[in-house]
Residue, then its C-alpha position, 0 to 999 in steps of 0.5 A: m384857752p386855745a381849745k378852738e385853735i387846737k381843734e382846728l389844727r387837729e382836724a386839718g391834720k396838722l397834728d404836730e402843731a396841735l400837739a405843740m400848742a396843747q402841750e404848752e397849754l398843759n405845761a402851764q396848767p397841768t391840773n386843769i381838766w380842760t387842758k387835759r381834754n384838749i391834749s387827750w384828743v390830740y393823742y387820740a388823733f395820733l392814735k387813729k393815725y398810727v392804727l391806720e398805719s399799723n404802727f405798734e410803737g405809735v399806738i402804744e405811745n399814745l395810749m400811754k399818754i392818754k393813760n398818764l393824763n389820769l383823767p377822772r372816771e367821768e371822762v368816758m368820751i375819750f375812752d369810749t372813742s378810743a375803744y374803737q381804735i384799740g379794737s381795730f388795732i387788736f383785730k389787725l394784730q390777730n390777723s397777722e401771722p404769726i400773732d405777736y401776743s406780747k403786743i396784745d399783752q402790752i395793749f391790754a396792760t395799758i388800757k386796764e385803767f381806762h374808764f370805758t362806759k360799761p356796758s356799751e357798744a364800745y366796751s363790747f367791741i373791745y371784748k370782741a377784738f381781744h376774744k378773736g385770738y383767745q385760743n392761743w393767748s395765755g392772758y385771756l382769762t385775766f383779760a376776761d376777768w377784768w372785762d367782766f361778763e356782767y357788762l355784756r349788753s342785752e344785744d350781746y345775748l342775741k345771735e348775730v348775722f354775718k354774710d347772711k348767716k346767723i352766728m352764735s351770740v357774743a355772750e355764748q362765745a364768751y362763756i365757751a371761750y372762758s370754759k375752754k381756757l379753764l379746761e386747758g389749765n395753766a402751764i407748769d413747765p417752760f414748754g407747756q407740756q404739763r398743765v394744771i387746772d385751777k379748780e378754785k376758778i372753775q368752782s367760782f365760774l360754774p354758778k355763772l355758767d348755770a345762770i346762763i344755762e337757765k336763762y338762755s336755754e336756747y344756747q346749745y353749748p354751755p351745758y356741754f362745757k358745764v359737764k366738761l368742767l364738772l368732770a375736770l373737778g372730779s365731780k360726777e354728781n349731777v353730771l348726767s342730768a346737766f348734760l342730758p338736755f344738751a345731748k338730746q339736742k345734739r344726739n346726732d353729733f359723734w362728740v356728744w357720745e364721746l363725752m357720754a363715754e367719758i361720763f361713764a368711764d367707770d361703766k365699761e359696758i355703757q362706755f362701749a355702747c357710747y363708742c358704738k353710737a358715736l361711730s355709727l353716725k355720719t362723720p368725716e373720718d378726720f374727726l374720728i381718729k382719737l375716738r377710734q383709738s380709744f375704742a380700739a383700746l376697749l376692744i383689745e381689753k375685751q379681746l375682740f382683736d379682729e374688731a380692734k384691728t379694723e378700727i386701728q387700720k382706719v386710724i392708720t389710713i387717715r393719719n397716712k393720708q394727712e401725713w400725721r405721725l402714728p401715736n406710740q400706742i398704735t405703733q406698739w399695737l402693730e408689733q404685738e402678736w394678736y395684731k399680726t394674726a387678727i383679721d381686718n373686717k373693713n368695717n365694724k358697722s354690725l358691731y355698732s348697730n348691735n350695741l348702741k341701744k344701751a347708749e341711746e337709752i341714756l338720753f331718756q332716763d328722765k322719762p319713765e318706762e311704760l309696759i305695753a303689749i303688742e296687739f297687732v303688727n303690720h310688718n309691711k309698714n313697720m307699724l304696730n298697735f299696742v295696749k297698756n291698759k284701758t286708758k292708754f293704747g294706740f299705734f307707732n312705727y317700730s322701725g329701728h327700735i324693735e325687730k320682728p315683733n309678735i302679737g302678745d310680746l311685752f315691751f318696756v317703752r319710752f314715749n316721746d309725747d302723749g300721742d296724736n289721735g292714737f299715734y305715738k312716737i317712741l324713744t326706746a324699747k326693750k323686750a320685757g322678760s316672760h315673768i313680767k305681769s301686765e295689765a293688758i295680758r292675762h292667762f285663762e283656762g276653762n271650757l270652750k263654748v263655740v257659737s255656730p255657724q260663725n264658729f267663734g267662741f268664748v271661754e268665759i269672757i275671753f273671745i276666741e276668733p274662728k281662725i284660732i279655733e280652726g288652727s288649733n282644732l278646738i271643739d265645743g266643750q273642750t277645756v282650753n287654756g291660753k293667753a289673752i290680750l285686752s282689746f277695745n271693740k269699736k262696734k260695741d264701744e267697750w273693752g274686752w279680752k281676746a285670745i292670742e295664744i292657745e297653750 
C-alpha cells in the first residue's frame, strides 16, 4: 500500500497527486479500511485548503466525499479533526453579510452522519459555530436536537473569559437559545408574520430546563425563560415560584417587572404596580418604548389621561429621534379627543413612586410578614427601634419603606435576615390597621401613682415617664387610660411596659 507516499505528497502540498494515488488505491480495494483512511486524509487536506480560501463549493464537495466513504463509527479521528475546519468555516459564514443560511443548512445536512466523539472539545466547537447565528436560523432547533445538550462537557458549564471579561457559559447560552427559538415559534405563512409555538416541544424541554436550574443555581437566565415558556403554554401554575429566585437577583432590571406584569395579566392593580416599578428604574429610554406604550394603554383604561399622554409623548420623542415609525395604536390615540385635551406632565415619577410598593412586595411573598410595634424613632438618621415580642426586637433603617413613622405604630414587615446584633434589614413594610392586636402593645386603665420627686409614675405595672405626666397634666391618684408598649429595661435587665399615649 502506498500510504507513506500519499502522506508525503499530502504534506508537501501536492494534493492532486496525492488524490490520484489514493483514488487508484481505493478503486482497487474499495472496502479496505486502510484505503478509505488514506483517501479520507486527502479529502481533509482539500477541506482545509478550501476553508482557508472561503470556497464553499470546495468545502461541501470534500465533506460529501468524506461522508460517502461510509467509514465505521469507531473512525472518529478524521471526523474530530474535520470538526475544527467545519466550525471555522461556519464562523466565516456567520460573519458575512448577509448570512447565507442555505449554505449553513447544506453543511449541517452533510455532517449529520459524521461520527464525532461525544462529548469532546471538537464536538463543542461544532456547537459554538452553529450557535453563533441562531437568532435568524430557522434550522437551529433541528440542529440542537441533533447535537443533543446531553453531550455538553463539564467545561461547557463554566464561564469563559473573552478579552479579559467573563462571559456566560456555553451551556447557559445553549439553553437560552433553545428557549428563545421555542418562544419564537414556527412560521405558518410565507412571510413569517404568523407563527405558532410547538407546545409539545416546550413540554418535553421544560424538565431539561428544570434540571439546569436546580443544578446550576448561579445561572441567572434559565428561570426567566422557564416562566416565559410556561406563560406560552398558558400554564400559570407555579409560574411565580419559578420566577421569584431570578426576579430577586435581577430586581433592578426593568424587564423583570415587565415580565412580572405579564404573569399578573389578570390582576390589573398588580400589573399597574409592576409597570410603575419597571419605569422607576434607571434604564436607557430606547429600551422602554414598548413598556411605556403598554402602560399608556392601562392608564387610558383608568382614564388617567394626563399620565397616559406623558408616557405617549416619551415614546414619540424616542421614535422620532431614532427615525422609527409610530405604531398604529399610538397614531389612533393622537386623533382622539382625550389626547388633545390632556396635559403632558413631562414625567410620571410621582405616579411610579406612589404605586410601586405593591410590586416590590411580590418578590418576598415566600417570606412571612411579622407584626412589629415602633418603640423609638430617630428621624434625622431614618432609624427606628422596634419590638415584636420578648424574643424579637431591634432596629432598622426605614428609609424608602416607611414615611413619617411614629412611636406605637404597628407595621407588617418582612425581614431580610435574622439580624446582626439587633440590626435588621427590611424588605417590605406596610402599616397595620388599628384593629390589629399585637403582643407588643396593650391598652391600660387604672389609678396613677406618682413617685416624687422624680415625678414618674405607674398605673399598676405600666411605667409613665415624667414628660407624659407633665405634658398631660396628670396628678397622683387620677384615673388614667392609654396605650403602652413592651419595653426592655437594660439597667434592670428585664421586660416591662411603658406608656406611649394617654387617651
